[in-house]
C-alpha positions as protocol buffer text, in pm:
chain_id: "A"
residue {
  index: 1
  type: MET
  ca { x: 9501 y: -3546 z: -2376 }
}
residue {
  index: 2
  type: LEU
  ca { x: 9563 y: -3729 z: -2704 }
}
residue {
  index: 3
  type: SER
  ca { x: 9900 y: -3556 z: -2744 }
}
residue {
  index: 4
  type: HIS
  ca { x: 10003 y: -3678 z: -2395 }
}
residue {
  index: 5
  type: TYR
  ca { x: 9909 y: -4032 z: -2493 }
}
residue {
  index: 6
  type: LYS
  ca { x: 10108 y: -4012 z: -2818 }
}
residue {
  index: 7
  type: GLN
  ca { x: 10406 y: -3877 z: -2626 }
}
residue {
  index: 8
  type: THR
  ca { x: 10378 y: -4168 z: -2380 }
}
residue {
  index: 9
  type: ILE
  ca { x: 10377 y: -4414 z: -2670 }
}
residue {
  index: 10
  type: LYS
  ca { x: 10689 y: -4247 z: -2813 }
}
residue {
  index: 11
  type: GLU
  ca { x: 10861 y: -4268 z: -2474 }
}
residue {
  index: 12
  type: LEU
  ca { x: 10771 y: -4635 z: -2435 }
}
residue {
  index: 13
  type: LYS
  ca { x: 10894 y: -4709 z: -2788 }
}
residue {
  index: 14
  type: SER
  ca { x: 11221 y: -4534 z: -2713 }
}
residue {
  index: 15
  type: MET
  ca { x: 11266 y: -4727 z: -2388 }
}
residue {
  index: 16
  type: ILE
  ca { x: 11199 y: -5059 z: -2561 }
}
residue {
  index: 17
  type: LEU
  ca { x: 11434 y: -4990 z: -2851 }
}
residue {
  index: 18
  type: THR
  ca { x: 11711 y: -4863 z: -2624 }
}
residue {
  index: 19
  type: SER
  ca { x: 11683 y: -5174 z: -2409 }
}
residue {
  index: 20
  type: ARG
  ca { x: 11692 y: -5401 z: -2714 }
}
residue {
  index: 21
  type: TYR
  ca { x: 12004 y: -5229 z: -2848 }
}
residue {
  index: 22
  type: ARG
  ca { x: 12179 y: -5263 z: -2512 }
}
residue {
  index: 23
  type: ALA
  ca { x: 12081 y: -5630 z: -2486 }
}
residue {
  index: 24
  type: ALA
  ca { x: 12217 y: -5697 z: -2836 }
}
residue {
  index: 25
  type: ALA
  ca { x: 12543 y: -5519 z: -2754 }
}
residue {
  index: 26
  type: LEU
  ca { x: 12585 y: -5719 z: -2434 }
}
residue {
  index: 27
  type: ALA
  ca { x: 12511 y: -6043 z: -2616 }
}
residue {
  index: 28
  type: ASN
  ca { x: 12771 y: -5959 z: -2881 }
}
residue {
  index: 29
  type: GLN
  ca { x: 13025 y: -5877 z: -2611 }
}
residue {
  index: 30
  type: GLU
  ca { x: 12957 y: -6209 z: -2438 }
}
residue {
  index: 31
  type: LEU
  ca { x: 12994 y: -6401 z: -2766 }
}
residue {
  index: 32
  type: LEU
  ca { x: 13328 y: -6234 z: -2835 }
}
residue {
  index: 33
  type: LEU
  ca { x: 13449 y: -6336 z: -2489 }
}
residue {
  index: 34
  type: LEU
  ca { x: 13325 y: -6690 z: -2549 }
}
residue {
  index: 35
  type: TYR
  ca { x: 13503 y: -6718 z: -2885 }
}
residue {
  index: 36
  type: PHE
  ca { x: 13823 y: -6580 z: -2736 }
}
residue {
  index: 37
  type: SER
  ca { x: 13808 y: -6827 z: -2445 }
}
residue {
  index: 38
  type: ILE
  ca { x: 13738 y: -7119 z: -2677 }
}
residue {
  index: 39
  type: GLY
  ca { x: 14023 y: -7015 z: -2905 }
}
residue {
  index: 40
  type: LYS
  ca { x: 14259 y: -6986 z: -2611 }
}
residue {
  index: 41
  type: LEU
  ca { x: 14164 y: -7330 z: -2474 }
}
residue {
  index: 42
  type: ILE
  ca { x: 14197 y: -7496 z: -2813 }
}
residue {
  index: 43
  type: SER
  ca { x: 14531 y: -7326 z: -2872 }
}
residue {
  index: 44
  type: GLU
  ca { x: 14660 y: -7450 z: -2536 }
}
residue {
  index: 45
  type: LYS
  ca { x: 14535 y: -7805 z: -2600 }
}
residue {
  index: 46
  type: THR
  ca { x: 14677 y: -7805 z: -2952 }
}
residue {
  index: 47
  type: LYS
  ca { x: 15021 y: -7716 z: -2822 }
}
residue {
  index: 48
  type: ALA
  ca { x: 15023 y: -7922 z: -2503 }
}
residue {
  index: 49
  type: GLU
  ca { x: 14856 y: -8235 z: -2636 }
}
residue {
  index: 50
  type: LYS
  ca { x: 14959 y: -8206 z: -3001 }
}
residue {
  index: 51
  type: TRP
  ca { x: 14603 y: -8184 z: -3127 }
}
residue {
  index: 52
  type: GLY
  ca { x: 14567 y: -8192 z: -3504 }
}
residue {
  index: 53
  type: ALA
  ca { x: 14289 y: -8141 z: -3755 }
}
residue {
  index: 54
  type: LYS
  ca { x: 14130 y: -8479 z: -3677 }
}
residue {
  index: 55
  type: VAL
  ca { x: 14090 y: -8390 z: -3310 }
}
residue {
  index: 56
  type: LEU
  ca { x: 13926 y: -8059 z: -3399 }
}
residue {
  index: 57
  type: GLU
  ca { x: 13685 y: -8245 z: -3626 }
}
residue {
  index: 58
  type: GLN
  ca { x: 13600 y: -8476 z: -3336 }
}
residue {
  index: 59
  type: VAL
  ca { x: 13558 y: -8182 z: -3097 }
}
residue {
  index: 60
  type: SER
  ca { x: 13319 y: -8021 z: -3344 }
}
residue {
  index: 61
  type: THR
  ca { x: 13122 y: -8346 z: -3385 }
}
residue {
  index: 62
  type: ASP
  ca { x: 13104 y: -8405 z: -3009 }
}
residue {
  index: 63
  type: LEU
  ca { x: 12989 y: -8049 z: -2942 }
}
residue {
  index: 64
  type: GLN
  ca { x: 12715 y: -8095 z: -3200 }
}
residue {
  index: 65
  type: LYS
  ca { x: 12603 y: -8414 z: -3024 }
}
residue {
  index: 66
  type: GLU
  ca { x: 12604 y: -8244 z: -2684 }
}
residue {
  index: 67
  type: LEU
  ca { x: 12433 y: -7928 z: -2811 }
}
residue {
  index: 68
  type: PRO
  ca { x: 12208 y: -8021 z: -3105 }
}
residue {
  index: 69
  type: GLY
  ca { x: 12154 y: -7730 z: -3341 }
}
residue {
  index: 70
  type: LEU
  ca { x: 12478 y: -7563 z: -3236 }
}
residue {
  index: 71
  type: ARG
  ca { x: 12617 y: -7353 z: -3518 }
}
residue {
  index: 72
  type: GLY
  ca { x: 12949 y: -7183 z: -3576 }
}
residue {
  index: 73
  type: PHE
  ca { x: 13173 y: -7447 z: -3420 }
}
residue {
  index: 74
  type: SER
  ca { x: 13291 y: -7643 z: -3722 }
}
residue {
  index: 75
  type: ALA
  ca { x: 13645 y: -7778 z: -3717 }
}
residue {
  index: 76
  type: SER
  ca { x: 13759 y: -7499 z: -3949 }
}
residue {
  index: 77
  type: ASN
  ca { x: 13600 y: -7233 z: -3725 }
}
residue {
  index: 78
  type: LEU
  ca { x: 13759 y: -7386 z: -3418 }
}
residue {
  index: 79
  type: LYS
  ca { x: 14095 y: -7376 z: -3593 }
}
residue {
  index: 80
  type: LYS
  ca { x: 14044 y: -7013 z: -3698 }
}
residue {
  index: 81
  type: ASN
  ca { x: 13959 y: -6911 z: -3341 }
}
residue {
  index: 82
  type: ALA
  ca { x: 14268 y: -7078 z: -3194 }
}
residue {
  index: 83
  type: ILE
  ca { x: 14521 y: -6823 z: -3075 }
}
residue {
  index: 84
  type: GLY
  ca { x: 14875 y: -6833 z: -3205 }
}
């Protein structure tokens, strides 16, 4: 009986860890898609509307105001993510 219980605990642990790994992988995939989309949009705006470094600084500042605590969207990061 005790061995069945221990086996059940091992199975539950495995299920939990597997689910966590899948969730992390999906979250990473979604973030990559987000960064690509942001880079594409900024690249298009930079070309079409002649955005420069000052505009990217303002975009970064405005995003921070709209989403307090947002990290990873500094002007330099936005520029790095821009395509082309």
